[in-house]
C-alpha positions in Angstrom: 23.3 7.5 -11.5 21.9 3.7 -12.4 18.8 2.4 -13.9 17.2 -0.5 -13.1 14.3 -2.3 -14.5 11.8 -4.2 -12.5 8.1 -5.2 -11.8 6.4 -5.7 -8.8 3.6 -8.4 -8.8 0.7 -9.0 -6.4 -2.2 -11.6 -6.4 -5.2 -9.4 -4.3 -6.3 -12.3 -1.9 -8.5 -10.3 0.3 -10.2 -6.9 0.5 -7.3 -5.6 2.4 -5.3 -2.5 1.5 -2.3 -4.2 0.1 1.1 -2.5 -0.9 2.0 -3.3 -4.2 5.0 -0.9 -4.6 7.4 1.5 -2.7 10.3 3.3 -4.1 13.3 2.7 -2.3 14.3 5.6 0.3 18.1 6.6 0.7 19.4 4.3 3.5 22.8 3.0 4.9 22.7 0.4 1.8 20.8 2.2 -0.8 20.5 5.3 -2.5 18.1 7.5 -3.0 15.8 6.7 -5.7 13.3 8.0 -8.0 11.0 5.4 -9.5 9.2 6.1 -13.0 6.3 3.6 -13.2 5.7 2.6 -16.8 2.7 0.2 -16.9 -0.1 -0.9 -14.0 -1.5 -4.3 -15.6 -4.8 -5.4 -13.6 -6.0 -8.8 -14.8 -9.2 -10.5 -13.2 -9.0 -14.2 -13.4 -12.5 -15.2 -11.6 -14.7 -14.9 -14.3 -16.3 -12.0 -12.4 -16.2 -8.2 -13.1 -14.2 -6.5 -10.0 -13.1 -3.0 -9.1 -9.8 -2.0 -7.7 -8.7 1.1 -5.7 -5.0 2.3 -6.0 -3.7 4.9 -4.0 -0.3 7.0 -3.4 1.2 7.7 0.0 3.9 10.2 0.1 6.8 10.4 2.6 4.5 12.4 5.1 1.9 9.9 5.0 -0.4 12.1 2.9 -2.8 9.9 0.9 -3.8 10.4 -2.7 -6.3 8.7 -4.9 -5.0 7.3 -8.3 -7.6 5.1 -9.4 -11.2 5.3 -7.3 -13.3 2.1 -7.9 -11.6 1.2 -11.5 -14.1 -1.1 -13.1 -12.5 -4.0 -14.2 -14.3 -6.3 -16.5 -14.8 -10.0 -16.6 -11.8 -12.1 -17.8 -10.2 -8.6 -18.9 -6.6 -7.2 -18.3 -6.8 -3.3 -18.3 -3.4 -1.3 -18.5 -4.3 1.8 -16.1 -2.0 4.0 -17.0 -1.7 6.2 -20.2 1.3 8.2 -19.3 4.2 7.3 -16.9 3.8 8.1 -13.4 7.0 9.2 -11.6 7.1 8.5 -7.6 10.0 9.3 -5.0 12.0 7.9 -2.7 10.1 6.3 0.1 6.1 6.8 -1.6 4.1 3.8 -1.6 1.4 2.5 -3.7 -1.4 0.8 -2.6 -4.1 -1.7 -3.9 -7.5 -3.0 -2.7 -9.9 -5.3 -4.3 -13.5 -4.9 -4.0 -13.6 -9.1 -3.9 -10.7 -11.0 -3.0 -9.1 -13.6 -5.1 -10.3 -12.3 -8.5 -7.4 -9.2 -9.4 -3.8 -9.6 -10.2 -1.9 -6.5 -10.6 1.4 -5.9 -12.4 3.8 -3.0 -12.4 6.8 -2.2 -14.5 8.8 0.2 -13.0 12.5 2.1 -14.2 14.0 3.0 -10.6 16.7 5.7 -11.4 18.9 6.0 -8.4 21.2 9.2 -7.6 24.4 8.8 -5.8 
């Protein structure tokens, strides 16, 4: 087992659904991974209040809402998690901004790989 600390950063430049993080799936050059999302920071940098929606898509393409139209105040940074979020191999977290070019999102992640 190996523990890897990493992050994933996205500038949400449009209102399109955007992949922020994908938990690595087992493949020919990788091992299966469980990812523990330790922090989700969202920063508004345009001086205008906005909102963000986060979803999780599992390996069977089922979509689950994590945050639905979460308000972010002007020039504010918000920590969305109060507890770690565990996701399994191949699961994907996507973000959608209500307005483009206003929000940045940063994930802090612990990836635990198993052989």
